[in-house]
Chimera marker file (.cmm) of the C-alpha trace (Angstrom):
<marker_set name="trace">
<marker id="1" x="26.256" y="87.775" z="108.383" r="1" g="1" b="0" radius="0.5"/>
<marker id="2" x="29.793" y="89.120" z="108.005" r="1" g="1" b="0" radius="0.5"/>
<marker id="3" x="28.470" y="92.447" z="106.720" r="1" g="1" b="0" radius="0.5"/>
<marker id="4" x="25.916" y="92.701" z="109.523" r="1" g="1" b="0" radius="0.5"/>
<marker id="5" x="28.682" y="92.022" z="112.028" r="1" g="1" b="0" radius="0.5"/>
<marker id="6" x="30.812" y="94.819" z="110.564" r="1" g="1" b="0" radius="0.5"/>
<marker id="7" x="28.036" y="97.386" z="110.154" r="1" g="1" b="0" radius="0.5"/>
<marker id="8" x="25.596" y="96.839" z="113.011" r="1" g="1" b="0" radius="0.5"/>
<marker id="9" x="25.745" y="97.549" z="116.702" r="1" g="1" b="0" radius="0.5"/>
<marker id="10" x="22.328" y="96.049" z="117.413" r="1" g="1" b="0" radius="0.5"/>
<marker id="11" x="20.731" y="93.050" z="115.759" r="1" g="1" b="0" radius="0.5"/>
<marker id="12" x="17.480" y="91.162" z="115.760" r="1" g="1" b="0" radius="0.5"/>
<marker id="13" x="17.264" y="87.683" z="114.249" r="1" g="1" b="0" radius="0.5"/>
<marker id="14" x="13.880" y="86.182" z="113.461" r="1" g="1" b="0" radius="0.5"/>
<marker id="15" x="13.411" y="82.541" z="112.446" r="1" g="1" b="0" radius="0.5"/>
<marker id="16" x="10.039" y="81.060" z="111.520" r="1" g="1" b="0" radius="0.5"/>
<marker id="17" x="8.286" y="84.166" z="112.789" r="1" g="1" b="0" radius="0.5"/>
<marker id="18" x="9.894" y="84.045" z="116.243" r="1" g="1" b="0" radius="0.5"/>
<marker id="19" x="12.527" y="86.401" z="117.598" r="1" g="1" b="0" radius="0.5"/>
<marker id="20" x="15.624" y="84.305" z="118.336" r="1" g="1" b="0" radius="0.5"/>
<marker id="21" x="18.151" y="87.028" z="119.207" r="1" g="1" b="0" radius="0.5"/>
<marker id="22" x="17.747" y="90.705" z="119.930" r="1" g="1" b="0" radius="0.5"/>
<marker id="23" x="20.220" y="93.154" z="121.383" r="1" g="1" b="0" radius="0.5"/>
<marker id="24" x="23.629" y="94.741" z="121.192" r="1" g="1" b="0" radius="0.5"/>
<marker id="25" x="25.959" y="92.591" z="119.080" r="1" g="1" b="0" radius="0.5"/>
<marker id="26" x="28.821" y="92.894" z="121.593" r="1" g="1" b="0" radius="0.5"/>
<marker id="27" x="26.562" y="91.624" z="124.404" r="1" g="1" b="0" radius="0.5"/>
<marker id="28" x="25.187" y="88.806" z="122.272" r="1" g="1" b="0" radius="0.5"/>
<marker id="29" x="28.711" y="87.650" z="121.400" r="1" g="1" b="0" radius="0.5"/>
<marker id="30" x="29.805" y="87.819" z="125.050" r="1" g="1" b="0" radius="0.5"/>
<marker id="31" x="26.701" y="85.914" z="126.109" r="1" g="1" b="0" radius="0.5"/>
<marker id="32" x="27.461" y="83.105" z="123.670" r="1" g="1" b="0" radius="0.5"/>
<marker id="33" x="31.128" y="82.540" z="124.436" r="1" g="1" b="0" radius="0.5"/>
<marker id="34" x="32.053" y="78.946" z="124.080" r="1" g="1" b="0" radius="0.5"/>
<marker id="35" x="34.953" y="77.088" z="125.559" r="1" g="1" b="0" radius="0.5"/>
<marker id="36" x="37.329" y="77.611" z="122.628" r="1" g="1" b="0" radius="0.5"/>
<marker id="37" x="40.792" y="79.144" z="122.884" r="1" g="1" b="0" radius="0.5"/>
<marker id="38" x="43.626" y="80.133" z="120.568" r="1" g="1" b="0" radius="0.5"/>
<marker id="39" x="47.104" y="79.063" z="121.704" r="1" g="1" b="0" radius="0.5"/>
<marker id="40" x="50.426" y="80.102" z="120.171" r="1" g="1" b="0" radius="0.5"/>
<marker id="41" x="54.000" y="79.612" z="121.279" r="1" g="1" b="0" radius="0.5"/>
<marker id="42" x="57.031" y="81.854" z="120.687" r="1" g="1" b="0" radius="0.5"/>
<marker id="43" x="58.580" y="79.356" z="118.270" r="1" g="1" b="0" radius="0.5"/>
<marker id="44" x="57.803" y="75.941" z="116.804" r="1" g="1" b="0" radius="0.5"/>
<marker id="45" x="58.502" y="73.287" z="119.390" r="1" g="1" b="0" radius="0.5"/>
<marker id="46" x="58.321" y="69.508" z="119.384" r="1" g="1" b="0" radius="0.5"/>
<marker id="47" x="57.452" y="69.647" z="123.106" r="1" g="1" b="0" radius="0.5"/>
<marker id="48" x="54.533" y="71.983" z="122.465" r="1" g="1" b="0" radius="0.5"/>
<marker id="49" x="53.251" y="69.855" z="119.573" r="1" g="1" b="0" radius="0.5"/>
<marker id="50" x="53.547" y="66.707" z="121.690" r="1" g="1" b="0" radius="0.5"/>
<marker id="51" x="51.723" y="68.414" z="124.555" r="1" g="1" b="0" radius="0.5"/>
<marker id="52" x="48.844" y="69.457" z="122.296" r="1" g="1" b="0" radius="0.5"/>
<marker id="53" x="48.497" y="65.915" z="120.929" r="1" g="1" b="0" radius="0.5"/>
<marker id="54" x="48.972" y="64.093" z="124.256" r="1" g="1" b="0" radius="0.5"/>
<marker id="55" x="46.661" y="66.197" z="126.415" r="1" g="1" b="0" radius="0.5"/>
<marker id="56" x="43.482" y="65.011" z="124.757" r="1" g="1" b="0" radius="0.5"/>
<marker id="57" x="41.846" y="64.530" z="128.146" r="1" g="1" b="0" radius="0.5"/>
<marker id="58" x="41.855" y="68.346" z="128.469" r="1" g="1" b="0" radius="0.5"/>
<marker id="59" x="40.260" y="68.959" z="125.081" r="1" g="1" b="0" radius="0.5"/>
<marker id="60" x="37.133" y="68.069" z="123.128" r="1" g="1" b="0" radius="0.5"/>
<marker id="61" x="38.846" y="69.284" z="119.971" r="1" g="1" b="0" radius="0.5"/>
<marker id="62" x="42.384" y="70.299" z="118.977" r="1" g="1" b="0" radius="0.5"/>
<marker id="63" x="43.254" y="71.727" z="115.566" r="1" g="1" b="0" radius="0.5"/>
<marker id="64" x="46.120" y="73.587" z="113.969" r="1" g="1" b="0" radius="0.5"/>
<marker id="65" x="45.423" y="77.196" z="113.079" r="1" g="1" b="0" radius="0.5"/>
<marker id="66" x="48.195" y="79.099" z="111.349" r="1" g="1" b="0" radius="0.5"/>
<marker id="67" x="51.203" y="79.113" z="113.680" r="1" g="1" b="0" radius="0.5"/>
<marker id="68" x="49.220" y="77.852" z="116.649" r="1" g="1" b="0" radius="0.5"/>
<marker id="69" x="46.280" y="75.761" z="117.747" r="1" g="1" b="0" radius="0.5"/>
<marker id="70" x="42.597" y="76.209" z="118.368" r="1" g="1" b="0" radius="0.5"/>
<marker id="71" x="41.252" y="74.055" z="121.163" r="1" g="1" b="0" radius="0.5"/>
<marker id="72" x="37.876" y="73.447" z="122.710" r="1" g="1" b="0" radius="0.5"/>
<marker id="73" x="38.165" y="72.527" z="126.360" r="1" g="1" b="0" radius="0.5"/>
<marker id="74" x="36.512" y="69.410" z="127.713" r="1" g="1" b="0" radius="0.5"/>
<marker id="75" x="33.602" y="70.205" z="130.060" r="1" g="1" b="0" radius="0.5"/>
<marker id="76" x="35.545" y="69.155" z="133.176" r="1" g="1" b="0" radius="0.5"/>
<marker id="77" x="38.714" y="71.114" z="132.286" r="1" g="1" b="0" radius="0.5"/>
<marker id="78" x="39.458" y="74.276" z="134.247" r="1" g="1" b="0" radius="0.5"/>
<marker id="79" x="41.119" y="77.055" z="132.244" r="1" g="1" b="0" radius="0.5"/>
<marker id="80" x="43.723" y="77.625" z="134.953" r="1" g="1" b="0" radius="0.5"/>
<marker id="81" x="44.696" y="73.931" z="134.764" r="1" g="1" b="0" radius="0.5"/>
<marker id="82" x="45.431" y="74.336" z="131.052" r="1" g="1" b="0" radius="0.5"/>
<marker id="83" x="47.332" y="77.610" z="131.544" r="1" g="1" b="0" radius="0.5"/>
<marker id="84" x="49.477" y="76.056" z="134.291" r="1" g="1" b="0" radius="0.5"/>
<marker id="85" x="50.314" y="73.079" z="132.048" r="1" g="1" b="0" radius="0.5"/>
<marker id="86" x="51.163" y="75.374" z="129.118" r="1" g="1" b="0" radius="0.5"/>
<marker id="87" x="53.394" y="77.564" z="131.307" r="1" g="1" b="0" radius="0.5"/>
<marker id="88" x="55.269" y="74.467" z="132.471" r="1" g="1" b="0" radius="0.5"/>
<marker id="89" x="56.528" y="73.872" z="128.921" r="1" g="1" b="0" radius="0.5"/>
<marker id="90" x="60.029" y="75.062" z="127.993" r="1" g="1" b="0" radius="0.5"/>
<marker id="91" x="58.689" y="77.176" z="125.134" r="1" g="1" b="0" radius="0.5"/>
<marker id="92" x="57.219" y="80.624" z="125.942" r="1" g="1" b="0" radius="0.5"/>
<marker id="93" x="53.489" y="81.051" z="125.415" r="1" g="1" b="0" radius="0.5"/>
<marker id="94" x="52.841" y="84.118" z="123.238" r="1" g="1" b="0" radius="0.5"/>
<marker id="95" x="49.074" y="83.934" z="122.830" r="1" g="1" b="0" radius="0.5"/>
<marker id="96" x="46.295" y="82.493" z="124.909" r="1" g="1" b="0" radius="0.5"/>
<marker id="97" x="42.928" y="83.987" z="124.015" r="1" g="1" b="0" radius="0.5"/>
<marker id="98" x="39.318" y="82.969" z="124.359" r="1" g="1" b="0" radius="0.5"/>
<marker id="99" x="37.755" y="82.903" z="120.914" r="1" g="1" b="0" radius="0.5"/>
<marker id="100" x="34.583" y="84.885" z="120.386" r="1" g="1" b="0" radius="0.5"/>
<marker id="101" x="32.069" y="83.238" z="118.078" r="1" g="1" b="0" radius="0.5"/>
<marker id="102" x="31.122" y="84.993" z="114.863" r="1" g="1" b="0" radius="0.5"/>
<marker id="103" x="27.565" y="86.140" z="114.305" r="1" g="1" b="0" radius="0.5"/>
<marker id="104" x="27.216" y="83.339" z="111.762" r="1" g="1" b="0" radius="0.5"/>
<marker id="105" x="28.268" y="80.716" z="114.344" r="1" g="1" b="0" radius="0.5"/>
<marker id="106" x="25.799" y="82.130" z="116.880" r="1" g="1" b="0" radius="0.5"/>
<marker id="107" x="23.048" y="82.155" z="114.251" r="1" g="1" b="0" radius="0.5"/>
<marker id="108" x="23.658" y="78.512" z="113.362" r="1" g="1" b="0" radius="0.5"/>
<marker id="109" x="23.769" y="77.544" z="117.042" r="1" g="1" b="0" radius="0.5"/>
<marker id="110" x="20.535" y="79.370" z="117.914" r="1" g="1" b="0" radius="0.5"/>
<marker id="111" x="18.500" y="78.832" z="114.787" r="1" g="1" b="0" radius="0.5"/>
<marker id="112" x="19.738" y="75.398" z="113.745" r="1" g="1" b="0" radius="0.5"/>
<marker id="113" x="17.305" y="73.832" z="111.323" r="1" g="1" b="0" radius="0.5"/>
<marker id="114" x="14.664" y="76.523" z="111.729" r="1" g="1" b="0" radius="0.5"/>
<marker id="115" x="15.884" y="78.253" z="108.571" r="1" g="1" b="0" radius="0.5"/>
<marker id="116" x="16.479" y="75.499" z="106.042" r="1" g="1" b="0" radius="0.5"/>
<marker id="117" x="17.665" y="76.975" z="102.714" r="1" g="1" b="0" radius="0.5"/>
<marker id="118" x="15.205" y="76.540" z="99.883" r="1" g="1" b="0" radius="0.5"/>
<marker id="119" x="12.355" y="75.752" z="102.242" r="1" g="1" b="0" radius="0.5"/>
<marker id="120" x="9.266" y="77.677" z="101.305" r="1" g="1" b="0" radius="0.5"/>
<marker id="121" x="5.880" y="77.799" z="102.949" r="1" g="1" b="0" radius="0.5"/>
<marker id="122" x="3.063" y="75.901" z="101.341" r="1" g="1" b="0" radius="0.5"/>
<marker id="123" x="1.049" y="78.033" z="98.974" r="1" g="1" b="0" radius="0.5"/>
<marker id="124" x="-2.652" y="77.629" z="98.455" r="1" g="1" b="0" radius="0.5"/>
<marker id="125" x="-4.009" y="77.011" z="95.002" r="1" g="1" b="0" radius="0.5"/>
<marker id="126" x="-5.888" y="80.028" z="93.754" r="1" g="1" b="0" radius="0.5"/>
<link id1="1" id2="2" r="1" g="1" b="0" radius="0.2"/>
<link id1="2" id2="3" r="1" g="1" b="0" radius="0.2"/>
<link id1="3" id2="4" r="1" g="1" b="0" radius="0.2"/>
<link id1="4" id2="5" r="1" g="1" b="0" radius="0.2"/>
<link id1="5" id2="6" r="1" g="1" b="0" radius="0.2"/>
<link id1="6" id2="7" r="1" g="1" b="0" radius="0.2"/>
<link id1="7" id2="8" r="1" g="1" b="0" radius="0.2"/>
<link id1="8" id2="9" r="1" g="1" b="0" radius="0.2"/>
<link id1="9" id2="10" r="1" g="1" b="0" radius="0.2"/>
<link id1="10" id2="11" r="1" g="1" b="0" radius="0.2"/>
<link id1="11" id2="12" r="1" g="1" b="0" radius="0.2"/>
<link id1="12" id2="13" r="1" g="1" b="0" radius="0.2"/>
<link id1="13" id2="14" r="1" g="1" b="0" radius="0.2"/>
<link id1="14" id2="15" r="1" g="1" b="0" radius="0.2"/>
<link id1="15" id2="16" r="1" g="1" b="0" radius="0.2"/>
<link id1="16" id2="17" r="1" g="1" b="0" radius="0.2"/>
<link id1="17" id2="18" r="1" g="1" b="0" radius="0.2"/>
<link id1="18" id2="19" r="1" g="1" b="0" radius="0.2"/>
<link id1="19" id2="20" r="1" g="1" b="0" radius="0.2"/>
<link id1="20" id2="21" r="1" g="1" b="0" radius="0.2"/>
<link id1="21" id2="22" r="1" g="1" b="0" radius="0.2"/>
<link id1="22" id2="23" r="1" g="1" b="0" radius="0.2"/>
<link id1="23" id2="24" r="1" g="1" b="0" radius="0.2"/>
<link id1="24" id2="25" r="1" g="1" b="0" radius="0.2"/>
<link id1="25" id2="26" r="1" g="1" b="0" radius="0.2"/>
<link id1="26" id2="27" r="1" g="1" b="0" radius="0.2"/>
<link id1="27" id2="28" r="1" g="1" b="0" radius="0.2"/>
<link id1="28" id2="29" r="1" g="1" b="0" radius="0.2"/>
<link id1="29" id2="30" r="1" g="1" b="0" radius="0.2"/>
<link id1="30" id2="31" r="1" g="1" b="0" radius="0.2"/>
<link id1="31" id2="32" r="1" g="1" b="0" radius="0.2"/>
<link id1="32" id2="33" r="1" g="1" b="0" radius="0.2"/>
<link id1="33" id2="34" r="1" g="1" b="0" radius="0.2"/>
<link id1="34" id2="35" r="1" g="1" b="0" radius="0.2"/>
<link id1="35" id2="36" r="1" g="1" b="0" radius="0.2"/>
<link id1="36" id2="37" r="1" g="1" b="0" radius="0.2"/>
<link id1="37" id2="38" r="1" g="1" b="0" radius="0.2"/>
<link id1="38" id2="39" r="1" g="1" b="0" radius="0.2"/>
<link id1="39" id2="40" r="1" g="1" b="0" radius="0.2"/>
<link id1="40" id2="41" r="1" g="1" b="0" radius="0.2"/>
<link id1="41" id2="42" r="1" g="1" b="0" radius="0.2"/>
<link id1="42" id2="43" r="1" g="1" b="0" radius="0.2"/>
<link id1="43" id2="44" r="1" g="1" b="0" radius="0.2"/>
<link id1="44" id2="45" r="1" g="1" b="0" radius="0.2"/>
<link id1="45" id2="46" r="1" g="1" b="0" radius="0.2"/>
<link id1="46" id2="47" r="1" g="1" b="0" radius="0.2"/>
<link id1="47" id2="48" r="1" g="1" b="0" radius="0.2"/>
<link id1="48" id2="49" r="1" g="1" b="0" radius="0.2"/>
<link id1="49" id2="50" r="1" g="1" b="0" radius="0.2"/>
<link id1="50" id2="51" r="1" g="1" b="0" radius="0.2"/>
<link id1="51" id2="52" r="1" g="1" b="0" radius="0.2"/>
<link id1="52" id2="53" r="1" g="1" b="0" radius="0.2"/>
<link id1="53" id2="54" r="1" g="1" b="0" radius="0.2"/>
<link id1="54" id2="55" r="1" g="1" b="0" radius="0.2"/>
<link id1="55" id2="56" r="1" g="1" b="0" radius="0.2"/>
<link id1="56" id2="57" r="1" g="1" b="0" radius="0.2"/>
<link id1="57" id2="58" r="1" g="1" b="0" radius="0.2"/>
<link id1="58" id2="59" r="1" g="1" b="0" radius="0.2"/>
<link id1="59" id2="60" r="1" g="1" b="0" radius="0.2"/>
<link id1="60" id2="61" r="1" g="1" b="0" radius="0.2"/>
<link id1="61" id2="62" r="1" g="1" b="0" radius="0.2"/>
<link id1="62" id2="63" r="1" g="1" b="0" radius="0.2"/>
<link id1="63" id2="64" r="1" g="1" b="0" radius="0.2"/>
<link id1="64" id2="65" r="1" g="1" b="0" radius="0.2"/>
<link id1="65" id2="66" r="1" g="1" b="0" radius="0.2"/>
<link id1="66" id2="67" r="1" g="1" b="0" radius="0.2"/>
<link id1="67" id2="68" r="1" g="1" b="0" radius="0.2"/>
<link id1="68" id2="69" r="1" g="1" b="0" radius="0.2"/>
<link id1="69" id2="70" r="1" g="1" b="0" radius="0.2"/>
<link id1="70" id2="71" r="1" g="1" b="0" radius="0.2"/>
<link id1="71" id2="72" r="1" g="1" b="0" radius="0.2"/>
<link id1="72" id2="73" r="1" g="1" b="0" radius="0.2"/>
<link id1="73" id2="74" r="1" g="1" b="0" radius="0.2"/>
<link id1="74" id2="75" r="1" g="1" b="0" radius="0.2"/>
<link id1="75" id2="76" r="1" g="1" b="0" radius="0.2"/>
<link id1="76" id2="77" r="1" g="1" b="0" radius="0.2"/>
<link id1="77" id2="78" r="1" g="1" b="0" radius="0.2"/>
<link id1="78" id2="79" r="1" g="1" b="0" radius="0.2"/>
<link id1="79" id2="80" r="1" g="1" b="0" radius="0.2"/>
<link id1="80" id2="81" r="1" g="1" b="0" radius="0.2"/>
<link id1="81" id2="82" r="1" g="1" b="0" radius="0.2"/>
<link id1="82" id2="83" r="1" g="1" b="0" radius="0.2"/>
<link id1="83" id2="84" r="1" g="1" b="0" radius="0.2"/>
<link id1="84" id2="85" r="1" g="1" b="0" radius="0.2"/>
<link id1="85" id2="86" r="1" g="1" b="0" radius="0.2"/>
<link id1="86" id2="87" r="1" g="1" b="0" radius="0.2"/>
<link id1="87" id2="88" r="1" g="1" b="0" radius="0.2"/>
<link id1="88" id2="89" r="1" g="1" b="0" radius="0.2"/>
<link id1="89" id2="90" r="1" g="1" b="0" radius="0.2"/>
<link id1="90" id2="91" r="1" g="1" b="0" radius="0.2"/>
<link id1="91" id2="92" r="1" g="1" b="0" radius="0.2"/>
<link id1="92" id2="93" r="1" g="1" b="0" radius="0.2"/>
<link id1="93" id2="94" r="1" g="1" b="0" radius="0.2"/>
<link id1="94" id2="95" r="1" g="1" b="0" radius="0.2"/>
<link id1="95" id2="96" r="1" g="1" b="0" radius="0.2"/>
<link id1="96" id2="97" r="1" g="1" b="0" radius="0.2"/>
<link id1="97" id2="98" r="1" g="1" b="0" radius="0.2"/>
<link id1="98" id2="99" r="1" g="1" b="0" radius="0.2"/>
<link id1="99" id2="100" r="1" g="1" b="0" radius="0.2"/>
<link id1="100" id2="101" r="1" g="1" b="0" radius="0.2"/>
<link id1="101" id2="102" r="1" g="1" b="0" radius="0.2"/>
<link id1="102" id2="103" r="1" g="1" b="0" radius="0.2"/>
<link id1="103" id2="104" r="1" g="1" b="0" radius="0.2"/>
<link id1="104" id2="105" r="1" g="1" b="0" radius="0.2"/>
<link id1="105" id2="106" r="1" g="1" b="0" radius="0.2"/>
<link id1="106" id2="107" r="1" g="1" b="0" radius="0.2"/>
<link id1="107" id2="108" r="1" g="1" b="0" radius="0.2"/>
<link id1="108" id2="109" r="1" g="1" b="0" radius="0.2"/>
<link id1="109" id2="110" r="1" g="1" b="0" radius="0.2"/>
<link id1="110" id2="111" r="1" g="1" b="0" radius="0.2"/>
<link id1="111" id2="112" r="1" g="1" b="0" radius="0.2"/>
<link id1="112" id2="113" r="1" g="1" b="0" radius="0.2"/>
<link id1="113" id2="114" r="1" g="1" b="0" radius="0.2"/>
<link id1="114" id2="115" r="1" g="1" b="0" radius="0.2"/>
<link id1="115" id2="116" r="1" g="1" b="0" radius="0.2"/>
<link id1="116" id2="117" r="1" g="1" b="0" radius="0.2"/>
<link id1="117" id2="118" r="1" g="1" b="0" radius="0.2"/>
<link id1="118" id2="119" r="1" g="1" b="0" radius="0.2"/>
<link id1="119" id2="120" r="1" g="1" b="0" radius="0.2"/>
<link id1="120" id2="121" r="1" g="1" b="0" radius="0.2"/>
<link id1="121" id2="122" r="1" g="1" b="0" radius="0.2"/>
<link id1="122" id2="123" r="1" g="1" b="0" radius="0.2"/>
<link id1="123" id2="124" r="1" g="1" b="0" radius="0.2"/>
<link id1="124" id2="125" r="1" g="1" b="0" radius="0.2"/>
<link id1="125" id2="126" r="1" g="1" b="0" radius="0.2"/>
</marker_set>
């Protein structure tokens, strides 16, 4: 999937004989944006770390990623609410970006169990 993502502008994914995705890769990625964001601060901060751990009502998931965090917003969280809370911290925010899913993540989301590895169709005895 990584190579297809690097080489192709248009893709078509077929699972179990049915077309699952078809179109321009950029449009497919934009159409499958989740609610995940990357957050980084100018410098390590105890206040920022405490905020990320204490604001669990805003997030479905919070995880460290390099020098920052990756978060998935809770369904009832507005992005502007999170940005306002982050800007209220004493540490400058240096990165706030919506994460685009990889082609592999989109494939897994759309196809799910339709393409189980090692699964082969029944063959008739000849």
